[in-house]
Every structure is written in C-alpha cells, then in structure tokens.
C-alpha positions in Angstrom: 152.2 -88.1 -57.4 148.9 -87.2 -58.9 146.5 -84.6 -57.2 143.0 -84.8 -56.3 141.2 -82.9 -58.8 137.6 -81.7 -58.8 135.3 -82.9 -61.4 133.7 -80.2 -63.2 129.9 -81.0 -63.8 127.9 -79.2 -66.6 124.2 -78.5 -67.2 123.1 -81.1 -70.1 124.3 -84.1 -71.8 122.0 -84.0 -74.5 122.7 -84.6 -77.9 122.4 -81.1 -79.8 123.6 -79.7 -83.3 124.0 -81.5 -86.5 125.4 -85.1 -86.6 125.2 -84.9 -82.8 125.0 -88.8 -82.5 128.6 -89.1 -83.8 130.1 -86.6 -81.7 131.6 -86.5 -78.2 128.7 -85.7 -75.9 129.9 -82.9 -73.5 128.0 -80.4 -71.1 127.9 -77.0 -71.2 129.9 -75.0 -68.5 133.0 -77.4 -68.1 135.3 -75.9 -70.8 134.6 -72.1 -69.5 135.2 -73.4 -65.8 138.5 -75.1 -66.4 140.0 -72.5 -68.8 139.1 -69.8 -66.2 141.0 -71.5 -63.3 144.3 -72.3 -65.6 144.4 -69.8 -68.3 144.1 -65.9 -68.7 141.8 -64.8 -71.2 143.1 -63.7 -74.6 145.7 -66.8 -74.4 146.1 -69.4 -77.2 144.3 -72.7 -76.2 144.8 -75.6 -78.9 142.7 -78.8 -79.5 144.8 -81.4 -81.1 142.0 -83.5 -82.2 139.0 -81.4 -83.4 136.4 -84.0 -82.6 134.0 -81.5 -81.2 133.0 -78.3 -82.7 130.9 -77.5 -79.5 134.3 -77.7 -77.5 136.1 -75.3 -79.4 133.1 -72.7 -79.7 132.5 -73.1 -75.7 136.3 -72.0 -75.4 136.4 -69.1 -78.1 133.1 -67.7 -76.3 134.8 -67.9 -73.1 137.4 -65.3 -74.3 140.2 -67.6 -75.7 141.8 -67.9 -78.8 141.2 -71.7 -80.1 143.6 -73.4 -82.6 141.9 -76.4 -83.9 143.6 -79.2 -86.1 141.1 -80.9 -87.9 141.9 -83.8 -90.5 138.3 -84.9 -91.1 136.5 -82.7 -93.8 133.2 -83.1 -92.2 134.5 -82.0 -88.6 136.1 -78.8 -90.3 132.4 -78.1 -91.7 130.8 -78.6 -88.8 133.4 -76.4 -86.7 132.8 -73.6 -89.5 129.1 -73.8 -89.3 129.2 -73.9 -85.4 131.1 -70.9 -85.2 129.1 -69.1 -87.7 125.7 -70.3 -87.8 123.6 -69.6 -91.0 120.1 -67.6 -90.3 116.8 -69.4 -90.5 116.0 -66.9 -93.2 119.2 -67.9 -95.1 118.3 -71.5 -94.8 114.7 -70.9 -95.9 115.6 -69.2 -99.0 118.2 -71.4 -99.9 115.8 -74.5 -99.5 113.2 -72.7 -101.6 115.6 -71.9 -104.3 116.9 -75.8 -104.6 112.9 -76.8 -104.2 112.0 -74.7 -107.0 114.9 -75.8 -109.2 113.4 -77.8 -112.5 114.1 -81.7 -113.3 112.5 -81.6 -116.5 109.2 -79.6 -116.4 108.7 -80.8 -112.6 110.0 -78.8 -109.6 112.4 -80.8 -107.6 110.4 -80.5 -104.0 107.2 -82.1 -105.3 109.5 -84.7 -107.5 111.4 -86.0 -104.2 108.4 -85.5 -102.0 106.7 -87.9 -104.6 109.3 -90.3 -104.0 107.8 -91.1 -100.6 104.1 -91.2 -101.5 101.8 -93.6 -100.1 98.2 -94.0 -99.7 96.3 -93.4 -96.5 94.6 -96.6 -95.1 91.5 -94.8 -94.0 90.6 -92.3 -96.6 92.5 -93.7 -99.3 93.9 -90.0 -100.3 97.5 -90.1 -101.3 100.2 -88.7 -98.6 103.9 -88.1 -98.0 105.1 -91.0 -95.8 107.5 -89.7 -92.9 109.5 -93.1 -93.3 109.3 -96.9 -94.7 110.5 -99.4 -92.3 112.7 -102.1 -93.5 114.2 -105.5 -92.4 117.9 -105.8 -92.7 118.6 -107.2 -96.0 115.0 -107.2 -97.3 114.2 -106.1 -100.9 111.2 -104.0 -99.8 109.8 -102.2 -96.9 107.5 -104.0 -94.5 105.7 -100.7 -93.1 105.2 -97.1 -93.6 104.7 -94.2 -90.8 102.6 -91.3 -92.2 100.2 -88.6 -90.8 97.3 -87.9 -93.2 96.7 -84.3 -93.6 93.4 -85.0 -94.9 91.6 -87.1 -92.4 94.4 -86.7 -89.6 94.9 -90.5 -89.6 98.4 -91.2 -88.3 100.8 -94.1 -87.1 102.7 -97.0 -88.5 100.7 -99.5 -91.1 101.8 -102.2 -93.1 103.4 -101.7 -96.7 100.8 -101.7 -99.7 101.7 -103.8 -102.7 102.3 -100.3 -104.5 104.8 -99.2 -101.8 106.8 -102.7 -102.6 106.6 -102.2 -106.1 107.9 -98.7 -105.9 110.8 -99.5 -103.5 111.9 -102.2 -106.0 111.9 -100.1 -108.6 115.0 -98.1 -107.6 118.0 -100.6 -108.4 121.5 -100.7 -107.3 123.7 -99.6 -110.0 122.0 -96.9 -112.0 123.3 -93.7 -113.0 123.1 -91.8 -109.4 124.9 -94.9 -108.0 127.4 -94.6 -110.4 127.5 -90.7 -109.5 128.1 -91.5 -105.9 130.9 -93.7 -106.5 132.8 -91.5 -108.6 132.5 -88.4 -106.5 134.5 -90.1 -104.0 136.8 -92.6 -105.9 137.2 -93.1 -109.8 137.3 -96.3 -111.1 140.7 -96.8 -111.2 141.2 -95.5 -107.5 142.1 -98.4 -105.0 139.6 -97.2 -102.7 137.0 -97.8 -105.1 135.8 -101.2 -103.7 135.8 -99.7 -100.2 133.4 -97.0 -101.5 131.3 -99.7 -103.1 131.1 -101.8 -99.7 130.3 -98.4 -97.8 127.5 -97.5 -100.4 125.6 -100.7 -99.2 124.4 -98.5 -95.9 122.2 -96.5 -98.4 119.0 -97.9 -100.1 118.6 -97.3 -103.9 115.8 -94.9 -103.5 117.9 -92.8 -100.9 121.0 -92.9 -103.3 118.7 -91.5 -106.1 117.1 -88.9 -103.7 120.2 -87.5 -102.7 122.1 -87.3 -106.1 118.9 -85.8 -107.6 119.6 -82.9 -104.7 123.3 -82.6 -105.2 123.4 -82.6 -108.9 120.9 -80.0 -109.2 123.0 -78.2 -106.3 126.0 -78.0 -108.6 124.0 -76.5 -111.3 122.6 -73.5 -109.1 124.1 -70.1 -109.2 123.8 -69.1 -105.5 125.8 -66.6 -103.2 128.1 -68.6 -101.0 126.1 -68.2 -97.9 123.0 -70.2 -99.5 125.2 -72.5 -101.1 126.7 -73.3 -97.7 123.1 -73.3 -96.2 122.2 -76.0 -98.7 125.6 -78.1 -98.0 124.5 -78.2 -94.3 121.1 -79.1 -95.0 122.1 -81.9 -97.6 124.7 -83.3 -95.0 121.9 -83.8 -92.6 120.1 -85.4 -95.1 122.9 -87.5 -96.1 123.0 -89.0 -92.6 119.2 -89.2 -92.3 119.2 -91.2 -95.8 121.5 -93.9 -94.5 120.2 -97.7 -92.8 121.7 -96.7 -89.5 118.5 -95.4 -87.8 117.2 -98.5 -85.8 113.3 -99.2 -85.4 112.1 -98.6 -82.9 114.5 -95.8 -81.9 117.8 -97.4 -80.3 121.6 -97.6 -81.2 121.4 -93.9 -81.4 124.9 -93.7 -81.4 126.2 -96.1 -84.1 129.9 -97.0 -84.3 129.6 -99.6 -87.3 128.4 -99.4 -90.8 126.3 -102.2 -90.4 122.4 -101.9 -90.6 120.3 -102.6 -87.5 117.8 -105.7 -87.6 115.2 -103.1 -88.6 115.6 -99.6 -89.5 113.8 -96.6 -91.0 114.2 -95.0 -94.6 113.5 -91.2 -93.9 111.5 -89.0 -96.3 114.6 -87.0 -97.6 112.8 -83.9 -98.4 111.2 -83.9 -94.8 114.7 -84.4 -93.3 115.8 -81.2 -95.2 113.2 -79.0 -93.6 113.4 -80.6 -90.4 117.3 -80.0 -90.4 116.9 -76.2 -90.6 116.5 -75.7 -86.9 119.4 -78.1 -86.3 122.0 -75.8 -87.9 120.7 -72.4 -86.6 121.7 -70.9 -83.5 120.8 -67.6 -81.1 124.3 -67.5 -79.6 125.7 -65.4 -82.5 128.9 -65.9 -84.4 132.4 -66.4 -82.9 135.5 -64.9 -84.8 137.0 -67.4 -87.5 140.1 -67.6 -89.1 142.2 -70.1 -90.9 145.9 -70.7 -89.7 148.2 -69.0 -89.6 145.7 -66.1 -89.3 145.1 -65.4 -85.5 141.6 -64.7 -84.1 140.9 -61.7 -82.2 142.4 -61.5 -78.4 138.8 -61.2 -77.4 138.5 -65.0 -78.4 137.8 -67.2 -81.6 139.0 -70.1 -83.7 142.0 -70.5 -86.1 141.2 -73.4 -88.0 144.2 -75.8 -89.3 143.1 -77.8 -92.2 144.9 -80.9 -91.7 146.7 -83.3 -89.3 148.5 -81.9 -86.1 151.9 -83.3 -87.1 151.9 -81.3 -90.0 151.2 -78.2 -88.1 153.3 -78.9 -85.0 156.8 -77.3 -86.3 154.7 -74.1 -86.6 153.4 -74.3 -82.7 156.8 -72.7 -81.7 155.9 -69.3 -83.0 153.0 -69.1 -80.6 152.8 -69.4 -76.8 150.1 -72.2 -76.0 149.0 -71.8 -72.8 146.8 -74.9 -72.6 145.6 -77.8 -74.4 141.9 -78.6 -74.5 140.5 -81.6 -76.2 137.7 -84.4 -76.3 139.6 -87.7 -77.0 138.0 -89.1 -80.2 136.2 -92.4 -80.1 137.0 -94.8 -83.0 133.8 -94.9 -85.1 134.2 -96.4 -88.4 130.7 -95.5 -89.4 131.2 -91.7 -88.8 134.8 -91.7 -90.3 133.5 -93.9 -93.6 130.4 -91.7 -94.1 132.8 -88.3 -93.5 134.9 -89.6 -96.5 131.7 -90.1 -98.6 129.8 -87.3 -97.7 132.7 -85.0 -98.3 133.3 -86.4 -101.7 129.6 -85.9 -102.5 129.2 -82.4 -101.3 132.4 -81.0 -102.5 134.1 -83.4 -105.0 136.8 -86.1 -104.5 139.9 -83.5 -103.8 138.1 -82.5 -100.6 138.4 -86.0 -99.1 142.2 -85.9 -99.2 144.4 -88.0 -97.0 141.6 -88.5 -95.2 140.3 -91.5 -97.5 142.7 -93.7 -95.7 139.6 -94.4 -93.4 138.0 -96.1 -96.4 140.4 -99.1 -96.0 139.9 -100.0 -92.3 136.5 -101.5 -91.1 137.8 -102.4 -87.3 139.5 -100.5 -84.7 140.4 -101.8 -81.5 141.5 -100.2 -78.5 145.4 -100.9 -79.0 145.2 -99.5 -82.4 143.4 -96.2 -81.0 146.2 -96.2 -78.4 148.7 -95.9 -80.9 146.9 -93.3 -82.9 146.0 -90.8 -80.4 149.8 -91.2 -78.9 150.9 -90.4 -82.5 149.3 -86.9 -82.5 149.9 -86.0 -78.9 153.7 -86.8 -79.3 154.1 -84.3 -82.3 152.4 -81.6 -79.5 154.4 -82.4 -76.4 157.6 -81.3 -77.4 156.0 -77.8 -78.8 154.8 -77.0 -75.5 156.4 -75.3 -72.1 156.8 -77.6 -69.1 153.5 -77.7 -67.1 151.5 -76.7 -69.9 148.3 -77.8 -68.6 145.8 -80.4 -70.6 142.2 -81.5 -70.2 141.0 -84.6 -71.9 137.5 -85.3 -72.0 136.3 -88.6 -72.5 132.7 -88.4 -73.5 132.0 -92.0 -73.6 133.8 -93.8 -70.8 134.3 -97.6 -70.9 137.6 -99.7 -69.8 139.2 -99.8 -73.5 138.6 -96.0 -74.1 139.6 -94.7 -70.6 142.6 -97.1 -70.8 143.8 -96.0 -74.5 143.4 -92.1 -73.5 145.4 -92.6 -70.2 148.3 -94.8 -71.7 148.5 -92.7 -74.8 148.8 -89.4 -73.3 151.1 -90.4 -70.9 153.4 -92.1 -73.3 153.1 -88.9 -75.3 155.1 -86.8 -72.4 152.2 -85.7 -70.3 152.0 -86.3 -66.5 148.8 -87.1 -64.6 147.5 -84.6 -62.2 144.4 -86.4 -61.5 141.4 -88.1 -62.5 137.6 -87.3 -61.9 134.9 -89.6 -63.4 131.0 -90.1 -63.6 130.6 -93.4 -65.4 126.9 -93.5 -65.4 126.8 -90.4 -67.6 130.1 -91.7 -69.7 132.1 -89.1 -68.6 136.0 -89.1 -67.5 138.0 -86.0 -67.1 141.7 -86.7 -67.1 143.8 -83.7 -66.1 147.6 -83.6 -67.2 150.6 -81.4 -67.7 153.4 -81.2 -70.1 155.9 -83.5 -67.9 159.0 -81.9 -66.9 160.9 -85.3 -67.0 159.7 -88.8 -67.0 158.4 -90.4 -64.0 161.1 -92.4 -62.0 160.4 -95.9 -62.7 159.1 -98.2 -59.7 160.8 -101.4 -59.1 157.6 -103.0 -57.5 155.7 -105.7 -59.9 152.5 -104.3 -61.7 150.4 -106.5 -60.1 151.6 -105.3 -56.2 150.9 -101.6 -57.6 147.5 -102.3 -58.8 146.4 -104.3 -55.8 147.6 -101.4 -53.4 146.0 -99.0 -55.2 142.8 -100.8 -55.8 142.2 -101.8 -52.2 143.4 -98.0 -51.0 140.7 -96.7 -53.3 137.9 -99.3 -52.4 138.8 -98.8 -48.7 138.5 -94.6 -49.2 135.2 -95.3 -51.1 133.8 -97.4 -48.2 131.5 -99.5 -50.8 131.4 -101.5 -53.7 132.6 -99.8 -57.1 131.9 -100.1 -60.7 135.1 -101.4 -62.6 135.8 -98.0 -64.6 137.1 -96.0 -61.2 138.7 -98.9 -60.1 140.7 -99.3 -63.3 141.4 -95.2 -63.0 142.9 -95.8 -59.5 144.9 -98.3 -60.7 146.3 -96.7 -63.9 146.7 -93.5 -61.8 149.1 -95.4 -59.5 150.9 -96.9 -62.4 151.7 -93.6 -64.1 152.8 -91.9 -61.1 155.3 -94.4 -60.3 156.5 -95.0 -63.9 155.2 -98.7 -64.0 153.6 -99.0 -67.6 154.8 -102.4 -68.8 158.0 -102.2 -71.0 157.6 -103.3 -74.5 160.1 -103.8 -77.5 160.3 -100.1 -79.3 157.7 -98.8 -76.9 154.9 -99.4 -79.3 152.0 -97.9 -77.7 149.4 -100.6 -78.6 151.5 -103.2 -77.1 151.9 -101.3 -73.8 147.9 -101.0 -73.7 147.7 -104.8 -74.1 150.2 -105.4 -71.7 148.6 -102.9 -69.3 145.2 -104.4 -69.6 146.6 -108.2 -68.7 148.3 -106.7 -65.7 145.0 -105.4 -64.5 143.4 -108.7 -65.4 145.9 -110.5 -62.9 146.1 -107.7 -60.4 142.6 -107.6 -59.8 141.4 -111.2 -58.8 140.1 -112.7 -55.5 143.7 -113.9 -54.6 144.8 -110.1 -54.9 142.4 -109.4 -52.2 139.0 -108.3 -54.3 135.4 -109.8 -54.2 133.4 -109.4 -57.5 129.4 -109.0 -57.3 127.6 -110.1 -60.6 130.6 -110.4 -62.6 131.7 -111.6 -66.0 134.6 -113.8 -67.0 134.2 -112.5 -70.5 134.4 -108.4 -69.5 135.9 -107.0 -66.5 133.7 -104.1 -66.4 130.8 -105.9 -65.5 129.6 -106.0 -61.9 131.0 -104.2 -59.3 133.9 -104.8 -56.7 134.6 -104.9 -53.3 137.7 -106.1 -50.8 137.7 -109.6 -49.8 139.0 -108.9 -46.3 138.0 -105.3 -45.7 140.0 -104.0 -42.7 138.1 -102.3 -39.6 139.4 -98.9 -40.9 137.6 -98.6 -44.1 135.7 -94.9 -44.7 131.8 -94.4 -44.1 130.1 -95.6 -47.3 130.5 -92.6 -50.0 126.5 -92.7 -50.2 126.1 -91.7 -46.8 129.0 -89.2 -46.5 127.1 -87.6 -49.6 123.9 -87.5 -48.0 125.0 -86.2 -44.6 126.9 -83.2 -46.8 124.2 -82.6 -49.1 121.9 -82.3 -46.2 123.9 -80.0 -44.3 124.2 -77.7 -47.7 120.1 -77.8 -47.9 120.2 -76.0 -44.4 123.2 -74.0 -44.8 122.2 -72.7 -48.2 118.3 -73.0 -48.4 117.2 -72.5 -52.1 120.2 -73.7 -54.4 120.1 -74.6 -57.8 120.7 -78.2 -58.5 123.8 -77.4 -60.5 125.3 -75.4 -57.6 124.7 -78.2 -55.0 126.2 -80.6 -57.7 129.1 -78.6 -57.8 129.5 -78.0 -54.3 129.2 -82.0 -53.7 131.9 -82.6 -56.5 134.1 -80.1 -54.7 133.6 -82.0 -51.5 134.2 -85.4 -52.7 136.7 -84.9 -55.7 138.6 -87.0 -57.9 137.9 -90.7 -57.9 135.4 -90.3 -55.0 133.0 -88.2 -57.3 129.6 -89.4 -56.5 127.4 -90.1 -59.4 124.6 -87.4 -60.4 122.0 -90.0 -59.9 122.8 -90.1 -55.9 122.8 -86.5 -55.6 119.4 -86.7 -57.3 118.3 -89.2 -55.2 119.2 -87.4 -52.2 117.5 -84.3 -53.5 114.0 -86.3 -54.1 114.3 -87.8 -50.9 114.7 -84.3 -48.8 113.9 -81.2 -50.7 111.4 -80.3 -53.4 112.2 -78.3 -56.8 110.2 -75.3 -56.9 109.4 -72.7 -59.7 112.4 -70.8 -59.8 114.4 -74.3 -60.2 115.8 -74.4 -56.7 115.6 -77.1 -53.9 114.7 -76.2 -50.3 114.1 -78.5 -47.6 110.8 -80.3 -47.6 108.9 -79.0 -44.1 108.8 -82.4 -42.8 112.6 -82.6 -43.1 113.4 -79.3 -41.4 115.8 -80.3 -38.7 113.3 -79.5 -35.9 110.3 -81.7 -37.4 112.6 -84.3 -37.7 113.8 -84.4 -34.2 110.1 -84.2 -33.0 109.3 -86.9 -35.2 112.5 -89.2 -33.7 111.2 -88.4 -30.1 107.2 -89.4 -31.2 108.7 -92.5 -32.8 110.7 -93.7 -30.1 108.0 -93.0 -27.6 105.6 -95.2 -29.8 108.1 -98.1 -29.8 108.3 -97.9 -26.1 104.4 -97.9 -25.6 103.8 -100.4 -28.2 106.3 -102.9 -27.0 105.0 -102.5 -23.5 101.6 -103.2 -24.5 102.0 -106.1 -26.5 104.1 -107.6 -23.5 107.7 -107.1 -24.3 110.2 -106.1 -21.7 111.7 -102.6 -23.5 115.0 -101.6 -23.0 115.6 -98.2 -24.3 118.7 -97.1 -26.0 120.2 -97.3 -29.6 119.0 -99.5 -30.3 115.9 -100.0 -28.8 115.2 -103.8 -27.6 112.3 -105.6 -27.4 112.9 -108.9 -24.9 110.7 -111.7 -23.7 112.2 -112.8 -20.8 116.1 -113.1 -21.7 115.3 -113.4 -25.5 116.1 -110.7 -27.9 113.0 -110.5 -29.9 113.5 -107.2 -31.9 116.3 -104.7 -32.3 114.9 -101.0 -33.5 117.3 -98.6 -34.9 115.4 -95.6 -35.3 116.6 -93.0 -37.9 115.6 -89.8 -39.8 117.7 -90.4 -42.6 118.9 -93.3 -45.3 122.2 -93.5 -43.6 122.6 -97.3 -43.2 126.4 -98.0 -43.2 126.9 -96.8 -39.5 124.0 -99.0 -38.4 124.7 -102.5 -40.4 128.5 -102.5 -40.4 128.7 -101.7 -36.8 125.8 -103.4 -35.2 126.4 -106.1 -32.8 122.7 -107.3 -33.1 121.5 -110.6 -35.2 120.3 -109.0 -38.5 117.0 -111.3 -38.3 116.0 -109.3 -35.4 117.0 -106.1 -36.4 114.7 -103.4 -37.8 115.7 -100.1 -39.1 112.9 -97.7 -38.3 112.9 -94.9 -40.9 110.7 -92.1 -42.4 108.5 -93.3 -45.9 110.1 -90.5 -47.5 113.6 -92.3 -47.5 112.5 -95.2 -49.2 113.5 -94.0 -52.5 117.0 -93.2 -51.4 117.4 -96.7 -49.5 116.4 -98.6 -52.7 119.0 -96.4 -54.7 121.9 -97.2 -52.5 120.7 -100.8 -52.2 120.5 -100.9 -56.3 124.2 -99.3 -56.6 126.2 -100.8 -53.5 126.4 -104.7 -53.5 128.4 -104.5 -50.4 125.2 -103.0 -48.4 122.9 -105.2 -50.6 124.8 -108.3 -49.5 124.7 -107.0 -45.6 120.8 -106.4 -45.6 120.2 -109.3 -47.3 121.5 -111.2 -44.2 117.9 -110.6 -42.5 117.9 -107.0 -41.9 114.3 -105.5 -42.4 112.8 -102.1 -42.7 109.7 -100.2 -40.8 108.4 -96.9 -42.2 106.9 -94.4 -39.4 103.6 -94.0 -41.3 103.2 -97.9 -41.2 104.6 -98.1 -37.3 101.6 -95.4 -36.6 99.2 -97.4 -38.1 100.0 -100.4 -36.0 100.0 -98.3 -32.9 96.6 -97.2 -33.4 95.3 -100.7 -33.9 94.2 -101.8 -30.7 93.9 -105.5 -31.6 97.5 -105.9 -32.2 99.2 -109.1 -30.9 102.8 -110.3 -30.7 102.0 -112.9 -33.6 99.6 -109.9 -35.7 102.4 -107.4 -35.3 104.9 -109.8 -36.8 102.7 -110.4 -39.7 102.2 -106.8 -40.3 105.8 -106.2 -40.7 105.9 -108.2 -44.0 102.9 -105.6 -45.3 105.5 -102.7 -45.2 107.5 -103.0 -48.2 110.3 -100.8 -49.5 108.5 -100.2 -52.5 104.8 -100.6 -53.7 106.0 -103.3 -56.1 107.4 -105.6 -53.7 106.6 -107.6 -50.7 108.9 -108.3 -48.0 108.8 -111.9 -46.9 108.7 -112.2 -42.8 111.7 -113.8 -41.8 110.3 -114.3 -38.0 
C-alpha cells in the first residue's frame, strides 16, 4: 500500500532563467532535500526527460552525478548554459562585437535599433520604441510604447502614420523569410509546410531583424565562448520576437502557437541587451561532461544528446541510485519553436529527429500518457528493484496528474505516495522500481474510487478541490492493481478508461456532494460527502491552525520556510495544507520581523488571550443583564427572555470554527461567534476555501468582534432593539455588510 509521504516545500516558484515561461516551475530546495533522504552523495541520479535544466543543476550542486537524456536541442543548450553560465563580461564583449559588425557602411546596432524608431508625441524627437502593440491578424500596429530620453515622456501612445507605413514595408516572403525556412527545412523537405505554418508566429519585421543578426553571427570570427554567448542572447531574442506576448501581460506560459487577441512586438536590440542578466549567474559553474564521460564524484552533469530509449542499453554499466525528473508538459508552442530555433542558430542538422514535433499541432493527455510511458518503460528494466523515483508535476491539473500517475505505473514503478499543493501547481509523486506487478483486485473500479474518495474526505474534514480527490482515487487504484484493462495495454486507452471510471465513481449517487461544479469539467468546484458520518475528522484548516500556533509558542521567531516545512511534516500526503492557509494563519497570529522570522504578536501571547476571554465573558454577562436578559453562563453563554433563547454566544480567541458549527445544538439564526478582530482575515480565508463550512455558516451564524462588543458595552443608551441593529454593523471585512437576521 502507498505510504504517507511528506510534501517538500521550497523557497520560490518565480520563473527565472532563460525561456522560463516554457519550463517546469520548480522551487529551490526540493531536489536537495529529497536526494539527501534517499541517496548517498556521489552516486548516479538520472533524469530521463531533461525537461528542467534547473533540476539537474540543483542535483549536481547537492553533490550527485546526474545523467540527463535530452532530445530537444534547445533543452540541451539551456542545460549547458545553466551548468556553465557565461560571465557578464563575455556577454557584453560578444554583444559589442555583434553591434559593431557592418551591414554595408552601417553598424549593426543602430541599424537594428532604427527598425523600431518612432517620434515622441511630446517633443517630436526620434526615439526607439520598447515595443509596438498589435491586434491579432492586423496588418499594422495600433500603438507603441516608448520612454523618450529627450523629454522623459513615456507610456503607451497610438501608432503614427509613419509607424504604420514602416511596419507594412516588411512583407512576408522576402529573402530573410526564405532564409528562416531553409535553415530548418529545405524546399523538398516534407516538414517545409509545417515550418511555414510555424513561421506565422513571427511578424515580417521580426524575421528581418533576427536574420540580419543571425547572418552576421555566421560571418564573425569569434572565440567559442563569445559565439555561445551570442547564441544565448539570440535565443532569448528569438523568443521575444514572436507574437506570443499578450498585452496587457497575460498568458505568460503559452502552450499553443497562436497569437493572443493583442500582443507586443518587442524591440529586438533591446531584447538582446536585457537578456544579458538572464543568462549570467553568481552561483558558479557545475562540472559538465557528455555521455559516456562521467562527471566527478563531488557532483556534476553528464549529458546524453538524444532519446532515453537509445541510451537505455548502456545504463546497465552504471549503478543508478535514483531517478529524479520533472514530467514534461505537452507544449506545442515550445516544442515547435525549439525546432525552429535550433535550425536558426546551428543549422538544420542540429534539429535532427526532433523535427518530428513540427508535424503535430495538438497534444491530448491520452497521447501524452503514451509518450511518458514509452520513455519510462525503457528506463525501468535498467534499474534495481526499489530504486526510488521522484516525479514532479509543476503545472498540476487533472489530466497532467493522471497522465503522470498512469504512465509511470504502467512503466513498472510502484507508487509510494502523493503529496500536492494544487494552488501552487505542484504535485510530488514518490515511486520505486516495482519488485512485481501489484496483485489485481476483484473490486469494481467505481467501488474502489468511491471508498477512496470517501475515506479521503472524511480524513480531511472539509470540502476539497478535485485534484487531491483524484489523487486519492488513483492512489487506491494503483495500490490494488486496478487500472482498467484494455487491449494491448495501450497507455492512452488506459488513461481514457481511467478518466471515465472516475467520472462514474465520483457522483451524487456514489455519495458525493459537489459545490459550484460544472458538467463540462470535474476539476471545477469542490467536493464533500453527501452523508457525512459522525466520525469525520476535525477540518484540516482548524487542525493546521492549532498546530501552527503551538509551533509559534514553542519555537518563537522561526522562519516561514521552517514553519511551513514543519506543517507539511505534521500533515503529510494528501492532507498537505495549502501554503495560502499557512500564510493566512501567520498573518493572523504573528508578524514578520526584520530577520524574516515570525514571532507571535503580543496580543496573541497565551496569557494575553486568556485575559481577553475572561474580559469578554464578563462583559457579555454584564451587558446581557443590563439589557434585561436572563444570562446563563457556559459554553455557549445564553441570553434568554423568559423561556425563549434570544442569543447564544460562542466566545473564542481563535478562528477554529468546526468544533462549534458542526457540534452545536443551538439554532444557527440565534448563534454568534465572538472572536478577536485580528482573526477576520483567517475566518474569511476558511469560508472562501471550504464550501462545507460556508454552507453551514450561511444557515444563519453571525460573527461579533471583540472590539465591536467593547464599543457596545460602552454605549449606555443601548437597548435590546439597538443591540440587534448594531450587530449588523460589524461585518467580517470592511467591504461587506452583514444583514441582520433577527
């Protein structure tokens, strides 16, 4: 059976490095932490997909010999440059050489800059635009963005007639366009028409600029370091030159080679200058070799230039201790552009077998399952039994997660466990090389899915998004060897049948409620139990709050990363809480100081909060008696008018709501939760992220903050009627107003 594995949090998911918008989003620290727990330093680790240069470099820096199989020539170049990044000086000198090269009697730098010249609206001086703005399928730009160095006028302005005329003067089909085609596929190549289609992602002016630069690079006599530096800069320019840059900024991680409704045409010379800081690094070089040469035992990378299936027979010659990989996501834009860029920068021979990607325009998850399994099935037989594998899905969604889980299982790996944070787009799959196939269960797929889903939700104690629920069901199916059987074990068919089984297994009839769902997609909305048993766990959000506060008291002044790691350890596997929840709890109870640690606020020290509770209970009793109610002390405190209960007050110092609203025997419309105002943000977070809780609260529960109660206690003219009116004036947040229900 799968274990409960701990989610490994990292420091940042911010895209960094060249072409980051196409690459897996990895956080620093995850790779090193996992390897330290699984493998002795100096041993071999293999990445069968080579989708993330950052992953290999992190593993090498941690002291491991990393073998990377990379079929994409651009991915290989990114890895080479990440391992041995060029210096800023090399970049500057290389760009200076290119800029000083002549095109006729003119230097190349001013020639390229002048392609983007425009006149300032304010002072009429000529300036170089940062970008021109286009609408999809238009024949000219509608606006330009510039920062005038003469009068400091800057911003977005309508395109002038001169701007429009200049843009139209670069027609498709010229010499530079022909050169762009020939560098990838000659006229008799079957891929020629696919290259022509891909080239539609570039405006004619961009093609002219790029090939003026590339042609000049081919003619320069440069040291290899400078030539590689220029290729790196030009690779960034090749990406900046396409139409996949939405305006205003959006769709930052394009998957399809199609223009957004509005996009930017970037200034190519400016793109070259800005690219220098993207490629350089202060971290220093990592030893880099090419297979079959091995890197040093202290850590390094050996790059295999090709597909893993061609490398697989040689893997028996080395002792692979672990498999570490970021599952590649199907990306028609990046894969197609990679074929273009490789041909443009190195010639068509460099594209090689990777040219096959030019033929395909659409990728579905069934196809991707087959592709992933094809690679992993060549790897598994070369590994010793129980060899660990960490597979990272860095843009989690239902199809991607399922494709990764189904393909890896079919390839011969046994799932140890799943931990995920869907809001960060991260799923961590822990596997090992299977000793034998799992014994097949006789149970129906729908029954396994139903039981696994109900157990997961019962243990969670609150409504869940679809991704963890799917993971729970798939984890159970894999543990019981219960993937659907199809003819010839075609992985894509197994994926499709598994998805259908989930659709039938997660229904109202099977015992599930769905909040804000969609008939078109399972992963919209959230899920809960139709008939929840009495023994469901306390809501995860409440348990995390209690644990984190205990941690803050026990270890004052811990960093966010340390606190987050402790919480992930306390709530492992599918119980991993969202980082947003951890942050909301910290914002409610603690404050970040100058040393990036989080001490408890003075108001939230245990002694101070106990005093608050005593004060509020005393105030409630006195106020109730002053207003003429009979007050019954206890939990809750009750205000009665004769035999009629008018109000039930639940006084708390936290935002732990589950033990109140789910266990209360009081009428919701007459029940109030009295709490510190500093918990409002955390309460709102829980209501926004737990549809079960919100449904219960919406039955009539109300909230009363300590400070508002104190103000009412000071109001000597308060009456029973005005008290009820005043309750409506204390919303959870400033931008809402509670409607009085009494």
